[in-house]
C-alpha positions in Angstrom: 0.0 0.1 0.2 1.7 3.1 -1.0 1.5 6.3 1.0 -1.0 9.2 0.8 0.0 13.0 1.2 -2.9 15.7 2.3 -1.8 19.2 1.7 -3.2 22.2 3.4 -2.8 25.4 1.5 -5.1 27.7 3.2 -3.1 30.5 5.2 -6.2 32.4 5.6 -7.9 30.1 7.7 -7.8 30.1 11.4 -7.0 26.6 12.6 -8.9 25.3 16.0 -6.2 24.2 18.7 -6.5 20.4 18.9 -4.6 17.7 20.9 -1.8 16.5 18.9 -1.8 13.5 20.5 -5.5 12.2 19.4 -3.8 11.8 15.8 -0.9 10.5 16.7 -1.8 7.5 18.8 -4.1 6.3 15.5 -1.5 7.7 12.7 1.6 7.6 12.4 3.0 10.6 10.9 6.3 12.5 10.2 6.4 16.3 9.9 9.3 17.7 8.3 10.6 20.8 9.2 9.4 23.7 7.1 10.7 27.3 6.8 9.1 30.2 6.3 11.3 32.4 3.7 9.5 35.6 4.9 10.9 34.7 8.2 7.2 35.3 9.4 5.9 33.0 12.5 2.0 34.1 12.5 1.4 32.5 9.3 0.9 28.8 8.9 3.5 27.6 6.3 2.8 25.0 3.7 3.1 22.0 5.0 3.4 18.2 4.0 1.6 15.2 5.8 2.6 12.1 5.1 1.0 8.7 6.2 3.0 5.6 6.7 2.2 2.4 5.1 1.8 0.5 8.0 -0.7 2.8 9.6 -4.5 1.8 9.4 -6.4 5.5 8.6 -10.5 5.5 8.9 -12.1 8.8 8.2 -14.9 9.6 10.6 -16.6 12.9 10.5 -16.7 15.1 14.2 -19.7 16.7 15.1 -19.4 20.7 14.6 -18.7 22.4 17.6 -19.6 26.0 18.8 -16.5 28.3 19.4 -17.2 28.8 22.7 -17.0 24.9 23.3 -13.9 23.3 25.4 -11.4 22.1 22.6 -10.5 19.0 25.1 -14.4 17.8 24.3 -14.3 16.2 21.2 -15.5 12.8 21.9 -18.4 11.5 19.3 -22.2 11.4 20.3 -23.2 8.6 21.6 -26.3 6.9 20.1 -28.8 6.0 22.6 -30.8 2.3 21.7 -34.5 1.6 22.2 -34.7 -2.3 23.1 -37.1 -3.7 20.6 -39.2 -5.8 22.6 -40.6 -2.7 24.2 -42.2 -2.2 21.0 -43.3 -5.6 20.5 -44.6 -5.8 23.8 -46.6 -2.9 23.2 -48.1 -3.9 19.8 -48.8 -7.1 21.8 -50.8 -5.6 24.3 -52.7 -3.4 21.8 -53.7 -6.9 19.5 -54.7 -8.3 22.8 -57.0 -5.8 23.6 -58.3 -5.4 20.4 -59.1 -9.4 20.2 -60.6 -9.1 23.9 -62.9 -6.4 22.5 -64.0 -8.2 19.7 -64.5 -11.3 21.5 -66.6 -9.4 24.2 -68.7 -7.5 21.1 -69.6 -11.0 20.0 -71.0 -12.2 23.2 -72.9 -9.6 23.7 -74.4 -10.0 20.0 -75.1 -13.4 20.7 -77.6 -12.8 23.9 -79.0 -10.0 22.6 -80.0 -11.7 18.9 -81.1 -14.7 21.2 -83.1 -12.3 23.3 -85.3 -10.8 20.4 -85.7 -13.7 18.4 -87.4 -15.5 21.6 -89.4 -12.3 21.8 -90.8 -12.0 18.6 -91.0 -15.7 17.7 -93.2 -16.0 20.8 -95.2 -12.9 19.7 -95.9 -14.7 15.9 -96.9 -17.9 17.9 -99.2 -16.8 20.0 -101.0 -14.8 17.3 -100.6 -17.5 14.5 -101.0 -21.1 16.3 -99.1 -23.2 13.4 -95.5 -24.4 14.6 -94.7 -26.3 11.6 -95.4 -23.0 9.3 -93.6 -20.5 11.3 -90.8 -22.8 11.6 -90.6 -23.3 7.6 -90.8 -19.1 7.5 -87.2 -19.1 9.3 -85.7 -21.8 7.6 -86.9 -19.8 4.3 -85.4 -16.8 5.3 -82.1 -18.6 5.9 -82.2 -20.2 2.9 -82.5 -16.8 1.2 -79.5 -15.2 3.6 -77.0 -18.3 2.5 -78.0 -18.0 -0.9 -77.2 -14.1 -1.0 -74.1 -14.6 1.0 -72.5 -17.2 -1.5 -73.9 -14.9 -4.5 -72.4 -12.2 -3.7 -69.0 -13.7 -2.3 -69.6 -12.9 1.2 -68.7 -16.4 2.6 -67.1 -18.4 0.1 -69.3 -20.8 -1.3 -68.3 -24.7 -0.6 -68.1 -27.2 -3.3 -70.8 -29.6 -2.6 -70.4 -33.6 -3.2 -73.2 -36.1 -3.3 -71.3 -38.4 -0.6 -71.2 -34.8 1.8 -74.8 -34.4 1.2 -75.7 -38.1 2.5 -73.4 -37.4 5.4 -74.9 -34.2 6.4 -78.6 -35.5 5.8 -79.2 -36.8 9.4 -78.0 -33.9 10.7 -80.3 -31.9 8.6 -82.9 -34.2 10.1 -82.4 -33.9 13.5 -82.0 -29.8 13.5 -85.4 -29.8 11.6 -87.1 -31.6 14.4 -84.9 -29.9 17.3 -86.1 -26.0 15.6 -89.6 -27.4 15.1 -90.3 -28.9 18.7 -88.4 -25.6 20.2 -91.5 -23.7 18.4 -94.0 -26.1 19.7 -93.1 -25.5 23.2 -92.7 -22.0 22.9 -96.4 -21.9 21.5 -97.7 -23.4 24.3 -95.6 -22.6 27.4 -94.1 -19.3 28.7 -90.5 -18.7 26.8 -88.7 -18.9 30.7 -90.3 -22.2 31.1 -89.0 -23.5 27.7 -85.3 -22.7 28.6 -85.8 -24.2 31.7 -86.7 -27.5 30.4 -83.7 -26.9 27.8 -81.1 -26.5 30.5 -81.4 -30.6 30.3 -79.4 -30.9 27.3 -76.2 -31.9 29.2 -78.4 -35.0 30.7 -79.3 -36.1 27.3 -75.8 -35.5 25.8 -74.3 -37.9 28.5 -76.7 -40.6 27.9 -76.4 -40.5 23.8 -72.9 -40.3 24.0 -72.8 -43.7 26.6 -75.2 -45.0 24.1 -73.9 -44.6 20.6 -70.1 -43.5 21.3 -69.3 -45.3 24.3 -68.3 -42.3 26.0 -68.7 -43.2 30.0 -69.4 -40.3 32.1 -67.3 -39.1 35.3 -68.4 -39.2 38.4 -67.9 -35.4 38.2 -70.4 -35.1 35.0 -72.8 -37.6 36.8 -72.4 -35.4 39.9 -73.8 -32.4 37.9 -76.4 -33.9 36.4 -78.6 -33.9 39.8 -79.2 -30.3 40.2 -80.4 -30.4 36.9 -82.6 -32.5 37.0 -84.1 -31.7 40.4 -83.9 -27.9 39.6 -86.2 -28.9 36.2 -88.1 -30.7 38.4 -88.8 -28.5 40.8 -89.6 -25.5 38.5 -92.0 -28.0 36.3 -94.2 -28.6 39.2 -94.3 -25.2 40.2 -94.7 -23.4 36.8 -98.1 -21.4 36.4 -98.0 -22.4 32.5 -97.4 -25.8 32.8 -99.0 -28.3 30.3 -97.5 -31.5 28.8 -97.5 -30.5 25.4 -95.0 -27.6 25.9 -93.2 -29.7 28.2 -93.0 -33.0 26.3 -92.1 -30.7 22.9 -89.4 -28.9 24.7 -88.0 -32.5 25.9 -88.0 -33.9 22.5 -85.8 -30.6 21.4 -83.3 -31.5 23.9 -83.1 -35.1 22.7 -82.9 -33.8 18.9 -80.6 -31.2 19.5 -78.4 -33.3 21.3 -78.5 -36.5 18.8 -77.3 -33.5 16.1 -74.1 -33.2 18.5 -73.5 -37.2 18.6 -73.8 -37.8 14.8 -71.5 -34.8 14.2 -69.5 -36.9 15.9 -70.5 -40.5 14.5 -71.0 -39.7 10.8 -67.5 -37.9 9.7 -66.7 -36.3 6.7 -63.3 -37.0 4.9 -60.8 -34.6 5.9 -60.2 -33.1 2.3 -63.9 -32.4 2.3 -64.5 -31.1 5.7 -66.4 -27.9 6.3 -66.4 -25.3 9.0 -69.1 -24.8 11.0 -70.6 -21.8 9.5 -70.7 -23.6 6.3 -71.8 -26.8 7.6 -74.8 -24.7 9.0 -75.7 -23.0 5.8 -76.2 -26.3 4.4 -78.4 -27.3 7.0 -80.7 -24.7 6.9 -81.1 -24.9 2.9 -81.6 -28.7 3.4 -84.3 -28.2 6.3 -86.3 -26.2 4.6 -86.9 -28.5 1.8 -87.4 -31.5 4.1 -90.3 -29.2 6.4 -92.1 -27.4 3.8 -93.7 -30.2 2.1 -94.6 -31.1 5.9 -95.9 -27.9 6.8 -98.4 -28.1 3.9 -99.3 -31.5 4.1 -99.8 -30.9 8.1 -101.3 -27.1 8.3 -101.9 -26.3 4.6 -101.1 -22.7 3.5 -101.4 -20.7 6.5 -99.1 -17.6 5.7 -100.8 -15.7 3.0 -102.3 -12.4 3.4 -106.2 -13.6 2.6 -105.7 -16.5 5.3 -104.0 -13.9 7.9 -106.7 -11.3 7.4 -109.7 -14.1 7.5 -108.4 -15.0 10.8 -108.3 -11.2 12.0 -104.7 -10.7 12.4 -102.9 -7.7 11.2 -100.4 -8.9 8.2 -98.0 -6.1 8.2 -97.2 -6.9 12.2 -97.3 -11.0 12.0 -94.9 -10.6 8.5 -92.5 -8.1 10.2 -92.3 -9.6 13.6 -91.9 -13.4 11.5 -88.9 -11.5 9.6 -87.3 -10.0 12.4 -87.6 -13.7 14.4 -86.1 -15.4 11.9 -83.1 -12.8 10.8 -82.3 -13.0 14.8 -82.7 -16.5 14.9 -80.2 -16.8 11.9 -77.7 -14.0 13.5 -77.2 -15.4 16.7 -76.4 -19.0 15.0 -73.5 -17.5 13.1 -72.1 -15.7 15.6 -72.4 -18.1 18.1 -70.1 -20.6 15.4 -67.8 -17.2 15.2 -67.3 -17.2 18.9 -66.9 -21.2 18.6 -63.9 -20.6 16.4 -62.4 -18.2 19.0 -62.6 -19.9 22.2 -62.5 -23.3 23.9 -65.7 -25.5 23.9 -65.6 -25.2 27.7 -65.8 -21.1 26.9 -68.6 -21.9 24.6 -70.5 -23.9 26.9 -69.9 -21.6 29.9 -71.2 -18.7 27.5 -74.1 -20.5 26.3 -75.3 -21.2 29.7 -75.2 -17.7 30.7 -77.2 -16.8 27.7 -79.6 -19.4 28.8 -79.9 -16.9 32.2 -80.3 -13.7 30.4 -83.1 -15.2 28.1 -84.9 -16.6 31.1 -84.9 -13.2 32.8 -85.4 -10.6 30.3 -88.6 -13.0 28.8 -89.8 -12.8 32.6 -89.2 -8.9 32.4 -91.0 -8.5 29.0 -93.6 -11.1 29.2 -94.3 -10.1 33.0 -94.3 -13.7 33.5 -95.4 -15.0 37.2 -92.6 -16.6 38.6 -93.3 -18.3 42.2 -90.4 -18.7 44.9 -89.8 -22.2 44.5 -90.2 -22.2 40.8 -87.3 -19.4 40.5 -85.2 -21.6 43.2 -85.7 -24.7 40.6 -84.5 -22.7 37.8 -81.7 -21.3 39.6 -80.7 -24.7 40.6 -80.7 -26.2 37.2 -79.1 -23.5 35.4 -76.2 -23.8 38.4 -76.0 -27.1 37.6 -75.7 -26.7 33.8 -72.4 -24.2 35.1 -71.2 -26.7 37.2 -71.6 -29.5 34.2 -69.4 -26.9 31.8 -66.6 -26.7 34.4 -66.5 -30.6 35.0 -66.9 -32.3 31.7 -63.1 -31.3 31.0 -61.7 -33.4 34.2 -60.7 -36.7 32.7 -60.9 -40.0 34.8 -57.5 -41.2 35.5 -56.5 -44.3 33.9 -56.3 -47.7 36.0 -53.0 -48.9 36.8 -52.3 -52.0 34.8 -51.0 -55.3 37.0 
């Protein structure tokens, strides 16, 4: 490496006093003597600075200093580093808060849609005593909503095969019967009593799972069923609106709804053809409409025309509006329920469903001014406490027996 030379030829510019040792530590400099021919010592003579081949020189720009600054303070500025973990932690906290708010909003919508569905549905069933027709209307509105959703690509339209339809068909049958029996019960007894009886769903879930899936319940689960059965029994014997048609319809709804859950485990679709819950519910809704529409015409006739409603003294606009709102709320709360299930564990969803039933019972008692005795309220509270206990203990697994 050859030596480099720097030449300074600006005698008119004053130089700032610097510490020569600063350069000597990093540079091996040889300063030849220079003689000013004029003999003046006040001006800076032409000088030559040579850099030896063995030295290593890197140019580092120094910060500009004011004239009043100390000449000895020539150290470069130090950069302050910000740890990356602080920014990541802040972003994670913001994301977690946003997800919590979204989940809370979904739970609120789930409860709100369920409340309004039960209110409007009960009002329609009180004026129009044709539960099969009312159920068909709800499935019809759902079919239109699903068709629009798929047509506008608001949700991905699935590719359905004949094998998939054959597997889904039993689910559609029990889904249709479950909703029909629920509407039959709501038309006969108070909303609060129907939902108290429907608190028996865990009981039938345990029975059917043991019969068809071989899933034996733990002692904790069996213990949690006792307050459910006892609470429903106490609420039933003290219910002012009790009648056997409404009671057995709600019980039949429990059996069919839990049969749907068992069948969804028993009848499995191939992995490559699996469907998410919202798509599965949409397909079942369409199939339920085509299954029940002929039965409604055969059993009850065409009872939803304006001419018939006017002939029996009903307000056509009011019946249509309430029926539409009930159907929209029905499908909205089902869709939101599946959205919540995609975000939380089944146990959390089950607890939320228990709280939902409490909210529906309390709101219906207030809105419809249902007469509730202290014993009836106690029976309902015991049954719902049993449902909550069941949702907590069903995840406890029994210890396997030691093999000798």
